[in-house]
C-alpha angles and dihedrals in degrees: 000000000000091000092053092050091048091049092051090050091050092050091048091051090049093051091047091051091050091050090051091051092049091048091048091050092051092048090049093050092048091048092050092049093049094048093046090049091051092049105033102039095064088044092053091048090051091049091049094053090042089057091051091047091047091052093048092047090048092053093046092046091049092051093048095048094044091049091052091046093050092047090054091045091050090052090052090049092051090053090052091050093048091048090052091055137345092214126098125256122273132186117215136156091000094304132109111225138178113193106317096335118103105204094183092062097031105058092156088084090067097032092059089050092049093049090056098043105025087230123123120226129208130180117204126199103205102320100330126088110245102172136009146157090251138030103306101172112141096008111142130168118239118251093249094052094041093050092055096047097040089052087065100262130126116241133201124191129182094202111026112160114224108176109316095335131080118223144190094238136187116195130190129177123258124206131228129224089278091059094248127121107271105164145331142273114218126192113187145177121202113254091228092059091053092046092050091052099046097033087061090054093046091045093053091049090047092052090049091053091048091052091050090048091050092050090048092050094049093047090047092052092051093048092046091051091052092047093047092050091050092049094047090048090056096042098045097042108125117243116244112241115254113240113226116188090206091064099040102037114054115219111257112220113218112219112209120208091231089063092064116090094224093057092054091049094049091050089055091054095248118134112233139172135201111246121177096334098318137086119242132185128212118297 
């Protein structure tokens, strides 16, 4: 019987210990999740907005740099045109000419320039393309763009469609032999080329940020696990029982001889005897 009771007590203690371990594991997991959520969620939000900001800055930077590059290229092209002839442009017999140079028939002038600069060139007479470094058949400026350039203003577009291709384009007016604005000079770079260039830069920076975020997440998880284990170890540490001498050491009652009836009788000189658990004197 005693062995059965002892066995039941041992099994109960084992089950209780297993329950305590399961409870400790659940508490540890919940603590890790809460700490990670507090640390990683703000980090992920920051990374998300950093990506958006990086993309926006990349686009703005690309537009600014391309505009400056095209403006410089247009200036160089104007110098080449002026050095070819100091006269104004004229359009006759379906050809755009400047002095004695027929640019419609002599496309090598623009093609050589494009091969050195990777920038396409188009000359417009009024709204229609009259000469270019590529096939320009059917290319016509929209009314809104033509009105701005023909009014004597410069124009920059981040998605100007020339034929089947969209370009970053910078347009300036050109003058005829009468000194009036007669058309436009456009220098342009395909949008896809610019995207390929700057998307590579943005992609490399994005990958770098992802790697840093991954390293931060892994290190945070490791640190949080160590901290949670330490906290759980302190919280779940069993308290040592307090030893109380009053509970473990029974009070020993000291029995004095003077408390016994026979002792008192003997001290008084009376003979007494112990009969059936009591002291009696002489009759």
